[in-house]
C-alpha positions in Angstrom: 0.1 0.5 0.2 1.5 3.1 -0.9 1.3 6.6 1.4 -1.4 7.9 0.0 -3.6 4.5 0.4 -2.3 4.0 4.2 -3.1 7.8 4.9 -6.5 7.5 3.6 -7.4 3.8 5.2 -6.4 5.5 8.6 -8.1 8.9 8.3 -11.0 8.0 10.3 -8.1 8.2 13.0 -7.5 11.9 12.4 -11.1 12.4 12.2 -11.6 10.9 15.7 -8.4 12.7 17.1 -10.3 16.1 15.5 -13.8 15.0 16.9 -11.9 14.8 20.3 -10.2 18.3 20.1 -13.2 20.4 18.6 -14.9 18.3 21.7 -12.6 19.8 24.3 -12.9 23.0 22.7 -16.8 23.2 22.9 -16.2 22.2 26.4 -13.8 25.0 26.9 -16.7 27.6 25.6 -19.8 25.5 26.7 -19.0 24.7 30.0 -22.1 22.7 30.7 -22.1 20.8 27.7 -21.4 17.2 29.4 -25.1 17.5 31.2 -27.5 15.1 30.1 -29.7 17.8 28.9 -27.0 19.8 26.1 -26.0 16.1 25.2 -29.2 15.4 24.1 -30.0 18.5 22.5 -26.8 18.2 20.6 -27.5 14.8 19.6 -30.9 15.9 18.0 -29.3 18.3 16.5 -26.4 15.9 14.5 -28.4 12.8 13.9 -30.5 13.7 10.8 -26.9 14.9 9.3 -25.6 11.4 10.8 -28.4 9.4 8.6 -28.4 11.3 5.9 -24.2 11.1 6.2 -24.4 7.1 6.7 -26.5 6.3 3.4 -25.0 8.9 1.5 -22.1 6.7 2.3 -23.2 3.5 0.4 -23.6 5.7 -2.7 -20.9 6.8 -2.5 -18.8 3.8 -1.9 -20.4 2.5 -4.9 -19.0 5.4 -6.9 -22.2 7.4 -7.2 -23.3 10.5 -5.2 -27.0 11.6 -4.5 -27.4 15.4 -4.4 -30.8 14.6 -3.8 -31.1 13.7 -0.2 -31.9 17.4 1.1 -35.6 17.0 -1.2 -35.9 13.2 -0.1 -36.1 14.0 3.3 -38.3 17.2 2.5 -40.9 15.2 0.4 -41.0 12.2 3.7 -41.9 14.8 5.6 -44.7 16.7 4.4 -45.9 13.0 3.1 -45.7 11.8 6.4 -47.8 14.7 8.0 -50.3 14.9 5.5 -50.7 11.3 6.0 -51.0 11.7 9.2 -53.6 14.8 9.2 -55.7 12.7 6.7 -55.4 9.3 8.7 -57.0 11.6 11.5 -54.3 11.4 14.0 -53.7 9.5 16.8 -51.6 6.6 17.2 -52.7 4.8 14.1 -52.7 7.8 11.8 -48.8 8.1 13.0 -47.6 4.8 12.6 -49.6 5.2 8.9 -47.6 8.7 8.3 -44.2 6.8 9.0 -44.9 3.8 7.3 -45.7 5.9 4.0 -42.5 8.6 4.4 -40.4 5.0 4.9 -42.2 4.3 1.7 -41.5 7.7 -0.2 -38.0 7.9 1.1 -37.5 4.1 -0.3 -38.8 5.2 -3.6 -37.1 8.0 -4.6 -33.9 5.7 -3.8 -35.0 3.1 -6.4 -36.2 6.0 -9.0 -32.2 7.3 -8.3 -30.9 3.9 -8.9 -32.9 3.3 -12.0 -31.6 6.3 -13.5 -28.2 6.0 -13.0 -27.7 2.2 -13.4 -30.3 0.9 -15.9 -30.7 4.1 -18.0 -26.7 4.5 -17.2 -27.5 8.8 -16.6 -25.1 10.7 -15.5 -25.0 10.5 -11.0 -24.1 14.1 -10.1 -26.5 15.7 -13.3 -29.5 12.9 -12.4 -29.8 13.2 -8.7 -29.4 17.4 -8.8 -32.3 17.0 -11.7 -34.4 14.5 -9.2 -33.4 16.8 -6.1 -35.8 19.4 -8.3 -38.5 17.1 -8.9 -39.1 16.2 -5.3 -38.4 19.5 -3.6 -41.2 20.3 -6.4 -43.2 17.2 -5.8 -42.6 18.8 -1.7 -44.5 21.8 -2.6 -47.0 20.3 -4.3 -48.4 18.4 -1.4 -47.4 20.9 1.4 -47.0 24.4 -0.2 -46.6 26.2 3.3 -45.1 24.8 6.1 -46.5 24.4 9.6 -49.0 21.7 9.3 -48.5 20.1 13.4 -48.5 16.6 14.2 -50.2 15.3 16.6 -48.4 15.4 20.5 -48.3 11.4 20.1 -45.2 11.7 17.5 -43.6 14.8 19.3 -43.9 13.8 22.8 -42.9 9.9 22.0 -39.5 11.1 19.9 -38.7 13.2 23.1 -39.5 10.8 25.6 -36.8 8.3 27.1 -37.7 4.7 27.4 -34.9 2.8 29.9 -33.4 6.0 30.8 -32.4 7.1 27.5 -33.3 9.1 25.2 -35.3 8.1 21.8 -32.6 9.7 19.7 -29.5 8.0 21.2 -31.8 4.7 20.5 -32.3 6.3 17.3 -28.7 6.0 16.8 -27.9 3.1 18.2 -30.4 1.3 15.9 -28.9 2.9 12.7 -25.5 2.3 13.8 -26.9 -1.6 14.3 -28.0 -1.6 10.8 -24.6 -0.6 9.7 -22.8 -3.1 11.5 -25.5 -5.5 10.5 -24.7 -4.1 6.6 -20.9 -4.5 7.3 -20.9 -8.0 7.7 -22.6 -9.6 4.0 -20.9 -9.6 0.8 -23.5 -6.5 -0.1 -20.2 -4.1 0.9 -17.4 -5.7 -0.8 -19.5 -6.2 -3.9 -20.1 -2.1 -3.3 -16.9 -1.4 -3.2 -15.5 -3.6 -6.1 -18.4 -2.1 -8.1 -17.1 1.6 -7.2 -13.5 1.3 -7.0 -13.5 -1.6 -9.9 -16.3 -1.3 -11.9 -14.9 -3.2 -15.2 -13.4 -6.1 -13.3 -16.2 -6.6 -11.2 -18.8 -6.9 -14.4 -16.2 -9.6 -15.9 -16.3 -11.1 -12.7 -19.9 -11.0 -13.4 -21.4 -9.5 -10.0 -24.9 -8.1 -11.1 -23.5 -3.9 -10.6 -27.3 -3.0 -11.7 -28.5 -4.3 -8.9 -26.0 -2.9 -6.1 -26.0 0.1 -7.4 -29.6 0.5 -7.1 -29.7 -1.1 -3.3 -27.4 1.5 -2.4 -29.5 4.3 -3.5 -32.9 2.2 -1.7 -30.5 2.4 1.6 -29.6 6.0 0.8 -33.0 6.6 0.6 -34.1 4.7 3.1 -31.7 6.4 5.8 -32.8 9.8 4.2 -36.5 8.8 5.3 -35.2 8.2 9.0 -33.5 11.8 9.0 -36.9 13.3 7.9 -38.6 11.4 10.5 -36.2 12.7 13.3 -36.5 16.3 12.1 -40.2 15.5 11.9 -40.3 14.9 15.8 -37.9 17.5 16.2 -39.9 20.2 15.0 -43.3 18.7 15.5 -44.5 20.3 11.7 -44.3 20.1 8.0 -41.9 22.3 6.3 -41.6 21.7 2.4 -38.2 23.3 2.6 -36.8 21.4 5.2 -33.3 19.8 4.4 -31.9 21.9 2.0 -28.0 22.1 3.6 -28.5 18.0 4.3 -26.6 17.5 0.7 -23.6 19.0 0.9 -23.3 18.3 4.6 -23.6 14.3 4.1 -21.1 15.0 1.4 -18.6 16.6 3.6 -19.4 14.2 6.1 -18.7 11.2 3.9 -15.4 12.4 3.2 -14.0 13.5 6.3 -15.2 10.3 7.6 -12.6 8.7 5.1 -14.6 7.4 2.2 -13.0 8.1 -1.7 -15.3 10.3 -3.3 -14.3 8.4 -6.7 -15.5 5.0 -4.7 -14.0 1.6 -3.8 -13.0 2.7 -0.2 -14.5 3.4 3.2 -17.6 3.0 5.9 -20.8 4.3 7.5 -19.1 4.3 11.0 -16.1 6.8 9.6 -19.4 9.1 8.4 -20.9 9.2 11.2 -17.6 10.5 13.4 -17.2 12.6 10.1 -21.2 14.1 10.6 -20.3 14.6 14.5 -17.3 16.6 13.3 -19.6 18.9 11.2 -21.7 19.6 14.0 -19.2 20.6 16.9 -17.6 22.4 14.2 -21.0 24.3 14.2 -20.9 24.5 18.1 -17.4 25.6 18.2 -18.4 28.7 15.9 -21.7 29.2 18.0 -19.9 29.5 20.9 -17.0 31.3 20.0 -19.3 34.0 18.6 -18.3 34.1 14.4 -20.5 34.4 11.9 -22.8 30.7 11.4 -22.3 31.0 7.5 -18.6 30.3 8.4 -20.1 26.6 8.7 -21.1 26.4 5.1 -18.0 27.9 4.1 -16.0 25.5 6.0 -17.9 22.3 4.2 -17.4 23.8 1.0 -13.7 24.0 1.4 -13.8 20.1 2.9 -15.7 18.9 -0.2 -13.2 21.1 -2.2 -10.4 19.7 -0.9 -11.7 16.2 -0.8 -12.3 16.3 -5.1 -8.7 17.5 -5.4 -7.8 14.7 -3.2 -9.4 12.3 -5.2 -7.6 13.6 -8.3 -4.4 13.3 -6.8 -5.3 9.6 -5.3 -6.7 8.9 -9.2 -3.8 10.0 -10.8 -1.1 8.6 -8.5 -2.7 5.1 -9.0 
């Protein structure tokens, strides 16, 4: 393994070190950081980015990208709250709305995957276009923000079963899903599809199915993120999630996944998302303009693109 390959394979350690350093700085700026309520509040803010970043990892690992995840989050949100309202609320309505939201998220992912893998459209252009379509559908379903969800939804999301907040249970469930997927041959096949697509095709791997499944997983995790945001905001918003595409890509890059595909892990992306969240905290408590967070995310993505080109040329 060359030096660049070794560095990339250990990038998650650099990300973990950065996370620890940012946590210490944040603790200095915010002395009550380690109290249960503040930790829960921070996790509630970080969780949607973590979930979207996990889904984005699978797409990027396969050599593709999904710029529509923010619009998927918005569409899932408005469909969920609209179905709940149509079913009259209550526990049954909430469950029906959640089910509808998950179906919409997976359907959006399957559509993206079919366009990219079957029709062989360029991923970045295709998902940019479908993002516009999904965003338009969100506005069509709910033209204005503010449709509330029943108290059963947001009270459950804000509760603490067995002494642990629901947001932590959601994170643990997501990590369990990631661990289960990591133990399947699918991950190796996906990495092969992203890093050595021609060779993978020649070995008989069903690349189209693998890439479509990656997009479906991305849509599913975007739906999870949307349901979390719905529990946090307790209402529908057709413009929800506009910054999540850039944030998820930045988190994936920070976590050590190559934008060219072929190497990386969703666990690294979780660390990357936490780093982005801590950057936002440090910027806020240091009194700096919040726009700096978007600037940093853009610089991270730009540096990752440059690094990906450098690695490709060296290889």
